[in-house]
C-alpha positions as CSV (number, residue, x, y, z in Angstrom):
1,M,29.4,5.4,5.8
2,D,26.7,7.5,7.4
3,R,27.1,9.9,10.3
4,D,26.0,7.4,12.9
5,E,28.5,4.8,11.6
6,L,31.3,7.3,11.5
7,A,30.5,8.5,15.1
8,T,30.5,4.9,16.3
9,L,33.8,4.1,14.6
10,L,35.5,7.2,16.1
11,K,34.1,6.3,19.6
12,R,35.3,2.7,19.4
13,F,38.8,4.0,18.4
14,A,38.8,6.6,21.2
15,N,37.8,3.9,23.7
16,G,40.5,1.6,22.6
17,E,38.1,-1.0,21.3
18,I,39.7,-1.0,17.9
19,D,43.3,-0.1,16.8
20,L,44.3,2.6,14.4
21,A,44.8,0.1,11.5
22,T,41.3,-1.2,11.8
23,A,39.8,2.3,12.0
24,L,41.8,3.4,8.9
25,H,40.8,0.3,7.0
26,N,37.1,1.0,7.7
27,L,37.4,4.6,6.6
28,Q,39.3,3.7,3.4
29,H,37.2,0.6,2.5
30,P,33.6,1.5,3.5
31,A,31.7,-0.2,0.7
32,S,32.8,-3.8,1.0
33,E,35.2,-6.2,2.8
34,D,36.8,-9.3,1.2
35,L,37.2,-12.2,3.6
36,K,38.2,-14.5,0.7
37,F,35.3,-16.8,1.4
38,A,32.8,-13.9,1.7
39,C,32.5,-10.3,0.5
40,L,30.7,-8.2,3.0
41,D,28.4,-5.4,1.7
42,H,28.8,-2.6,4.3
43,E,26.8,-0.2,2.1
44,R,23.7,-2.3,2.1
45,P,21.9,-0.5,5.0
46,R,22.2,2.9,3.3
47,R,21.4,1.5,-0.2
48,C,18.6,-0.9,0.8
49,G,17.5,0.1,4.3
50,L,18.4,-3.4,5.6
51,P,21.7,-4.5,7.1
52,E,24.1,-7.2,5.9
53,V,22.9,-10.4,7.6
54,I,24.7,-13.7,8.0
55,F,22.9,-16.7,6.7
56,G,24.5,-19.4,8.8
57,Q,23.1,-22.5,7.1
58,G,25.9,-24.3,5.1
59,K,28.7,-22.2,6.7
60,T,31.3,-23.7,9.0
61,P,31.5,-22.4,12.6
62,E,34.8,-20.8,11.6
63,Q,33.2,-18.9,8.7
64,V,30.3,-17.7,10.9
65,E,32.7,-16.5,13.5
66,A,34.9,-14.6,11.0
67,I,32.0,-12.8,9.4
68,F,30.4,-12.0,12.8
69,A,33.7,-10.5,14.0
70,A,34.1,-8.4,10.8
71,L,30.6,-7.0,11.2
72,T,31.1,-6.4,14.9
73,K,34.2,-4.3,14.2
74,R,32.0,-1.9,12.2
75,G,30.1,-1.1,15.4
76,Q,26.7,-2.1,13.9
77,N,24.1,-4.5,15.2
78,V,24.8,-8.0,14.0
79,I,22.2,-10.6,12.9
80,A,22.8,-14.2,11.9
81,T,20.1,-16.6,10.9
82,R,20.0,-20.4,10.7
83,V,23.0,-20.7,13.1
84,S,24.0,-24.1,14.4
85,P,24.6,-24.5,18.2
86,E,28.3,-25.3,17.4
87,A,28.8,-22.0,15.5
88,A,26.8,-20.1,18.2
89,E,29.0,-21.4,21.0
90,R,32.1,-20.5,19.1
91,V,30.9,-16.9,18.4
92,C,29.6,-16.4,22.0
93,R,33.0,-17.3,23.4
94,Q,34.5,-14.4,21.5
95,H,31.6,-12.1,21.9
96,P,30.0,-12.6,25.3
97,A,27.4,-9.9,24.7
98,A,26.0,-11.9,21.8
99,N,22.6,-13.7,22.3
100,Y,21.7,-17.0,20.8
101,A,18.0,-18.0,20.5
102,S,18.2,-21.7,20.0
103,A,14.6,-22.3,18.9
104,A,14.8,-19.6,16.2
105,R,18.5,-20.5,15.5
106,M,19.3,-16.8,15.6
107,L,22.5,-15.2,16.8
108,T,22.4,-11.4,17.5
109,L,24.5,-8.7,19.0
110,R,23.1,-5.2,19.7
111,Q,25.7,-2.5,19.7
112,R,23.5,0.5,18.9
113,P,20.7,1.9,21.1
114,S,17.2,0.9,19.9
115,R,15.1,3.6,18.3
116,L,11.7,2.0,18.2
117,T,9.2,2.9,15.5
118,A,5.9,4.5,16.4
119,G,4.0,2.0,14.3
120,T,3.6,-1.6,15.4
121,V,4.3,-4.8,13.5
122,G,2.2,-7.7,14.8
123,V,3.5,-11.3,14.7
124,V,0.7,-13.8,14.7
125,C,1.3,-17.5,15.1
126,A,-1.1,-20.4,14.5
127,G,0.4,-23.0,16.8
128,T,3.2,-23.6,19.3
129,S,4.9,-25.8,16.6
130,D,5.2,-22.6,14.4
131,L,7.0,-20.6,17.1
132,P,10.6,-21.0,15.8
133,V,9.6,-19.3,12.6
134,A,7.5,-16.7,14.4
135,E,10.4,-16.0,16.8
136,E,12.8,-15.6,13.8
137,A,10.5,-12.9,12.6
138,R,10.1,-11.2,16.0
139,I,13.8,-11.2,16.8
140,T,14.6,-9.8,13.3
141,L,12.1,-7.0,13.8
142,D,13.6,-6.2,17.2
143,M,17.0,-5.9,15.7
144,L,15.6,-3.6,13.0
145,D,14.2,-1.4,15.7
146,Q,10.5,-2.2,15.0
147,R,7.9,-2.0,17.7
148,T,6.3,-5.4,17.9
149,M,3.3,-7.2,19.5
150,T,2.8,-11.0,19.5
151,C,-0.3,-13.1,19.3
152,Y,0.7,-16.8,19.6
153,D,-1.2,-20.1,19.4
154,V,-4.3,-18.6,17.9
155,G,-4.9,-21.0,15.0
156,V,-8.2,-21.6,13.2
157,A,-9.0,-24.7,15.3
158,G,-10.1,-22.3,18.0
159,L,-11.2,-19.0,16.5
160,H,-12.2,-17.5,19.9
161,R,-8.5,-17.4,20.8
162,L,-7.8,-15.1,17.8
163,L,-10.9,-12.9,18.4
164,A,-9.7,-12.2,21.9
165,H,-6.8,-10.2,20.4
166,L,-8.8,-8.4,17.7
167,D,-8.2,-4.8,19.0
168,A,-4.5,-5.4,19.1
169,L,-4.5,-6.9,15.6
170,R,-6.4,-3.9,14.2
171,A,-4.0,-1.5,15.8
172,A,-1.0,-2.9,14.1
173,R,0.3,-1.2,10.9
174,V,1.3,-4.5,9.3
175,L,0.9,-8.1,10.4
176,I,3.1,-11.2,9.9
177,V,0.9,-14.3,10.1
178,V,2.7,-17.7,10.5
179,A,0.9,-21.0,10.0
180,G,1.6,-24.6,8.9
181,M,-0.7,-27.5,8.1
182,E,-3.4,-26.1,5.8
183,G,-2.2,-22.5,6.2
184,A,-5.7,-21.0,6.7
185,L,-4.9,-18.4,9.4
186,P,-3.8,-15.5,7.1
187,S,-7.1,-15.6,5.2
188,V,-9.0,-15.4,8.4
189,V,-7.0,-12.5,9.7
190,G,-7.3,-10.8,6.3
191,G,-11.0,-10.8,6.7
192,L,-10.8,-9.0,10.1
193,V,-8.2,-6.2,9.6
194,A,-7.3,-3.3,7.3
195,S,-3.5,-3.8,7.5
196,P,-1.3,-5.5,4.9
197,I,-0.6,-9.1,5.8
198,I,2.6,-11.0,5.2
199,A,1.8,-14.8,5.3
200,V,4.6,-17.2,6.3
201,P,3.9,-20.9,5.6
202,T,5.8,-23.3,7.8
203,S,6.9,-26.9,7.3
204,V,4.8,-28.0,10.2
205,G,2.2,-30.8,9.5
206,Y,1.6,-34.4,8.7
207,G,2.7,-36.1,5.4
208,A,0.2,-34.5,3.1
209,S,1.4,-31.0,4.1
210,F,4.5,-31.9,2.0
211,G,6.9,-29.9,4.1
212,G,4.9,-26.7,4.0
213,I,3.9,-26.8,0.3
214,A,0.3,-27.3,1.2
215,A,0.3,-24.2,3.5
216,L,2.2,-22.2,0.8
217,L,-0.3,-23.0,-1.9
218,G,-3.2,-22.3,0.5
219,M,-1.8,-18.9,1.3
220,L,-1.1,-18.1,-2.4
221,N,-4.7,-19.0,-3.1
222,S,-6.1,-16.8,-0.3
223,C,-9.5,-15.3,-0.9
224,A,-8.6,-12.4,1.4
225,P,-7.2,-9.3,-0.5
226,G,-4.0,-7.7,0.8
227,V,-2.2,-10.9,1.7
228,S,1.3,-11.4,0.4
229,V,3.3,-14.6,0.9
230,V,7.0,-15.4,1.5
231,N,8.8,-18.7,1.2
232,I,8.4,-21.6,3.6
233,D,9.8,-21.0,7.1
234,N,11.1,-17.6,6.0
235,G,10.3,-15.6,9.1
236,F,13.4,-13.4,8.5
237,G,12.2,-12.4,5.0
238,A,8.7,-11.6,6.3
239,A,10.3,-9.4,9.0
240,C,12.4,-7.4,6.5
241,Q,9.3,-6.8,4.3
242,A,7.2,-5.7,7.3
243,A,10.0,-3.3,8.5
244,L,10.1,-1.6,5.1
245,I,6.3,-1.2,5.1
246,N,6.3,0.1,8.6
247,R,9.0,2.6,7.8
248,L,7.0,3.9,4.8
249,G,4.1,4.5,7.1
250,E,6.4,6.4,9.5
251,R,7.7,8.5,6.6
252,D,4.2,9.3,5.4
253,E,3.1,10.4,8.8
254,A,6.1,12.6,9.2
255,H,5.3,14.5,6.0
256,A,1.5,14.6,6.5
257,E,-0.1,18.0,6.8
258,P,-1.4,19.0,10.2
259,D,-5.0,18.5,11.0
260,G,-7.3,21.4,10.3
261,P,-7.7,23.7,7.3
262,T,-4.7,25.2,5.7
263,P,-4.1,29.0,5.7
264,A,-5.3,29.2,2.1
265,T,-8.5,27.4,3.0
266,R,-9.2,29.7,6.0
267,E,-9.0,32.8,3.8
268,H,-12.1,31.7,2.0
269,E,-14.1,30.7,5.0
């Protein structure tokens, strides 16, 4: 448990939000929590830099609610992906501050103030049909305190739409590019910017797109260097990768030497 988590826990106890038994349990069992049907990894943020996240697909509404409640008690921000409307409705009744984005199927609860990064992650989307995946990425980035910009409906069928956002694209530290059908957009963007690109194929397209496999193969075969690819419709995974890259950039900038010659250099001028 880091200092922020400990401070949050003590404040919640002092404000009467949790009882003594819950506070003592969190202090005595910081690493994991066994819910019988799930074992929560509370040390993941410190170990991996990414939080424990609920994957809602395949879970019952009762299971989603129980995991969401357990993570909420820790005072952390809570993220759940692929959440059904039934599970979201059940959770929101117990946690009115939670927010459900139905198109992205994401359920989130912010309990800690946002500390936005200086560097920006751009989320680029080929078409409106790809928006659910792009929004999954954007919402995840927001919950990971990443500064974001969006550039939606700029597919290769009308390149002038993309070029209108070129300055913003080049200013981003890392770009997530979401596209279905033939999946050509990441290659085009890769030929215009110097930032790393995370390509996300979507399952959007007619029959020969094979549920996103055509876009996946097109992105894997990109002729533009610096393009990496995540799984079909995995906006969440792309956001996590982008956040880690952006944080590395923040760390490098924080440790960079100030501009101008060093004192040792000046002695020889």
